[in-house]
N, C-alpha and C positions, 0 to 999 in steps of 0.2 A: 504494500500500500504506500501511497505517496502522501506526504504531509508538508504543510507550510508552517514554519515556526517563526514568529516575530518577537524579537527581544523587547522587553520592557524593563527599564531601570527601576529597582525597588527604592533606592535612595540616591541622592545626588552624590557623585564621587568626582574628585579631581583626578581624572584618568592619567594626567601627566605625572602624577606621583605614584602610580601603580604599575611600574614597569615589570616587576617580578611576576605578579599575578597575571598580567596580560601576556607575558611569555608562556606561562603555564597554560593559559587559555588557548593560545595558538597551538601548543602541542596537543592539547585535548581535542581541538577541532580537527587537527591533522590526523589524529588517531581515528576519529569517527569517519573522516573522509577516506582514509586508506583502507578502512574495513568495509567501505561501500555503503555506509549509512547516509552520510552527507553527500548529496549529489551536486548541489550548488550552494554558494553562500555569497551574500552581498551585504553592503551597508546601504540603508536608505538615506534620505536627505538629512535625517536627524542623527545619523551615525549609529543607528540601531541595526543589529544583525538581522538579516532575513535569510532563512535557511529552507531549502527544499531537501527533505530527507526521505529515505525509504525505510520502512519498518513493517513488522508483522501486524502491528495494531497500535492504537493510540497510547495504550499503557506503556508499551515498549519504547515508543517515540519519546514520551516524557521521561522514562527511565534513562534513556541514552543522553538526553539533554541535561539531566540531573547530575551526570558525571563530570560536567564541565566545571572548572574551578570557580568561575564567576557565579554560577548557580549555587554550587556548594557553599560559597561564602555569603550567600544571600545578597549579592550586589545586583543581580538581574534575575529575571524569570522569563519564561516564554509563553506566549499565547500560541497554542498548537491546534491546527485544524486539518482534518482529512480533506484531501483533494480527490474529487471524483472525475472520471473522464467526461469530456464534453459530449453531450448527446444531441446538440442542436443540428447536426448534419441531417438527422432524420427528417427535419422540416422541409428539406429540399427535395426529398424523395418520397414523402408521405403520400 
């Protein structure tokens, strides 16, 4: 299943002073990417992470994101939603 995860900051942080945990976060994201869970990752205009990930179910998707250092340290959370295939093509052939 494919999921969209959008980062939400839990509290205001001066990210310029958080070099060590941001490096840990990058390693955690790379691990999930190299294992095939994270398919795409971006920053939106507010510099929040936007992730497309693959997982067996919503619980597993949330569990994977919970392994990230920024989530573990309660600095961020994610809004996660399942993405379903587009079915609008049927309207052209109905």
